[in-house]
Every structure is written in structure tokens, then in C-alpha cells.
N, C-alpha and C positions, 0 to 999 in steps of 0.2 A: 405176585405173592403178597398175601396179607398176613401179618403176624398177629396172632390172637392169644398167645400164651405169654404170661409175664415171666415164665421160666425159660423162654427162648434164649439161646446163647448170645445172640446179638443184643437183646434187651439187657441182659446181665452185663455185657461189656459197656453198653451205653450208660448204664447206671453207675458203673465204676468211675466214670469221668466226673462224678460229683466229689470224689475223694481227692484231697490235696496231694497225697503221695502219688496217685496215678496221674494227676494233671502234670506234676513236675516231671515224672518219668516219661510219659507219652507225649507231652506238649499238646494236649487236647483238653477241651472242656465242653460241657453241654449248656445250651441256652434254650429258652422256650418263649413263645409268644410271637405274633405276626410281626410287630415292629422290629424286634431285635433280630429275628431271622432274616427279614428283608434287608436290614442294614448289613448284616453279616454277609449276605450274598453279594451286595454291592461292594463290600470290602474284599471279596474273593477269598474268604477264609473258611468257607463251609466245605466240609468233607462229606457229610451225610445229612439228609433231611428225613425225619420220621413224622408222618402226618396222618391224621384221621381222614376218612373218606370225604367228609364235608369240605375239606380244603385241598384234596388231592389234585383236582384239575388246575388249580392256580399254580401249583408247583411242578406239574407233571413233566415239564421240559428240563427240569434240573437233572443233571446226568446221574446222580446217585440218590435215589429217593425210595423210601419204603413206606407202604401203607400199614397203619396199625389200628387195632380195634380200640374201642372206648376204654375197656378195662386196662389195656396196656398203657394207654395215654394217662390214665389216672395213676398208674404205678410210676410213670416217669415224672409227673408233675409235682411241683412243690406248692401249688396253689389250690384253694378250695374249688375254684372254677377255672378250668384250663381252656385255652383257645384251641388246643388240639394240634399244636405244631412244635417240633423240637429240631435242633440241629447240633451236630458235633462240629466244633470249630478248632482250627489249629491255633496254638499260641505262637505267634510270630514275634521275634525280637525286633523292635524298631530301632532305628538310629536315634541318637540323642536329638531331641527337638529344640527348636529355638524358643525358649521361654524359661520361666523360673522352675525351681525344684521343690517338691514337697517330700520331706524325709520323715518316715513314719517308723517310730521305734516301739515295736511290740504291741500294737493295737490288736485287740482280740475280738471285738464286737463287729460282726459283718455289717450291721446298719451304720455304724460310725464310719467304717472304711468306705462304704458305698456313698455316703453323704459327702465325704471328703473328696472322693474321685469326681463327683458331679460338680462340686464347688471349684475344684482345681481346674476343671475344663472351663468353667465360667470366668475364672480370674487369671487365666494365662499361666498356671502352674502345670506345664505340659509334661514334665518328667516326674513321675511318682516312684520313689524308691522305698521299699519296705524292708525291714530286717527279716531275717529268715524265720523268726518265730511269730510273725504276724498272721492273722487270718488270711486265707487265700483270696487273691484278686477275683477268682472265678467261683467263689462260693455263691450258690444261687441267690441268697439274700443280698450279697454285695452287688451282684449283677442287676437285680431288680432296682436297688437304690440308685445305681448309676444312671438309670434311664438311657442306657446304651452309649453313654459318653465315653466308656472305656475303650471303644474302638479307635478313638482319635488321640489317645495318650500313650506315652512311653512308660510302660509298667514293668518294674524290675524288682527282683529280690536280690539283695546284695549284703555283703558284710559292710555295715555302715561306717565302721572306723576307716577302712581303706577308701571307701567311696567318698566320704566327706573330705579326707586328706587330699584326694585328687581334685575335688571341687575347689578347695582353698588354693591349690596351685594355679587354678584358672582365675584367681581373684574374685571368686564368687563369695558374697557375704553370707555368712552362716548365722541365721537368726534362731534364737531359742525361745522357749516359753516356760521359764522356771518361775513358779509362783512365789518362792521364798527369796528371790533376788530382786533388786530394783529394776525398774523399766528404763531402758535407754531411749533417747530421742532418735527417731529415724530421719536424720538430717543428711543432706547431700547424697541422696540415694536415687534420685530420679535417673532413669535409663540404666541403672546398675542391676545386674542379675543377682538373685538371692536364692538361698536354700533355707526353707522354713522347717524346723524340726518340731514334731509333735510326739508326745510320749504316750505310754500305756495308760489305759483308763484309771488304774489304781495306783501305779507306781510312778507315773510320769516318765520323763527322760532319764535314761540310765546315767549313772555317775560318769562312766567312761565317755559317753557321747556328749554329756553336758560340758565337758572340758574343752570341746572344740567350738563352742559358741563365741561368735564375735560380738553380737548385740543381743540383748534380751528384751522381749516385748511382753507386756501384761495388759490385758483389756480392763479398762476401768468399769467397775460394776458396783452395785449396791454393796456396802460393806458387810451386810448381814448374810450375803451369799458366799458360800464356801468356795464353789468353783462352778464353771460351766461344763457341760458335756463336751468332750473333745471334738465331736463332729461339728457342733455349733461354734465353739471357740476357734477351731481351725478355719472354718468358713469366714468368720468375722475378720480374722487376721489376714487371710488371703485377700479379702476385699480391701482392707486398709492398705496393704502393700500395693495392690493393683491401682489404687486411687492416688498414689503418691505423684 
């Protein structure tokens, strides 16, 4: 069977997995592109593949595959030029991974979150915990920016107050990024696990969460610069910590 109508009930269901509410309720999300779908198959998280005829033979042995027409593919895609392949993936809760923690308090821009996820993978921040008001980990723009690195990280939405309290009980050092406070020296921290907190693009770290910070870090920049983009700043800070 080939689906040729954008109003097909399955296509409408697939499109719903772009919505944060549906992702949280159904524990599923949609991905697109050959590289990401191939990785998802390797990770065994794919439930359904939707593919144009030009790629059907490559994936025909997958147990749950549907052929779609070009117009349906354009409806599913978030890109100007699509590769013509999509998959529905399960959101699987991972065990806590051995590595540092990136705590994200209210970030809204999907490009920023995607950049931070990719940098976290590069610099051994394997556990990424977002407040419940953050943009979704599985927003299409977030996924594109991660370059598929999200598959190898522990991604969680949690109440940050409780989560950080639990980290502190494990003797994990909580690092903040408050611009209006002095910067502390990162001494005697080699081989110690840390949790780095980054705040909302406009408001920064909330007052309640800022009270849980053990050490504050500020990046030295040209004094005429007001601030760095949170995706850039977070990436620099994770690299600094990784290099200790």
C-alpha cells in the first residue's frame, strides 16, 4: 500500500508526534533524514518507517514500513529539500550515565538546545536535565542541531529543585553562570563530577535555582559585549570543565 493523501489518518497521527504534548503522552517522536533514521534503526528505537519509492528498496526488510508519495513527504518534512525518509521513534528512559550533568533552566530556542546537546556529547556531559518549561528535546529543529548525538545521551525533563538536591547529596558540584556575581576559581576539581546550570535566554537562571549553586563561572570577554548566546556560552564552559 502506498499513501498518497496528506489527510490519511496515519499521516495525521505521524504529524502529531511533532507536538510536545503528544511526545510526552505517547513517548514517541518523528525524525527525518537517512543518517538519523539509520542510527535510530541501529539503536533499535524505530517503530515505523515512512519512505518515498526512491528509497523503499533500501529499507524494505524493516518489519514496519510504509511507502509514501512525494506530496505526503513534503507534508511531513520540515526542510526545503527532503531526503524522503521519516521514522517514528520511541522515547526510552535511559539509566543515569557516567559523566557530568547539564542542567537547563527554561531555554526556549530549539537551536540553542540542539547546540548544547551536541556540545554536551563532545565534552562528556552525558546527562542533560531540562526544566519542564524548556523547548522539547524532540523538536525538529533541536534534532537537526544535535546531528543525531541525542541518541547517546540521557535526556530528562524534571523538577530542577528536587533533582539538584539529589545531585548535591551525591557530592556533585553545582556550577552556575550568574553574570552579576563574581567568578569563582575552579580549583581542586580534577576527576570530580559536576552539574553545570544554564538559564533562559532572557531571564537567566531562576532565583530559586540560583540559590543551589556551589561555584559560579563567568567567561572572560570583551567588556563591550553584553553577553554571549547561551548555546555558545554553554559550549565554551563545558569545554573548560572538560579540559580541567
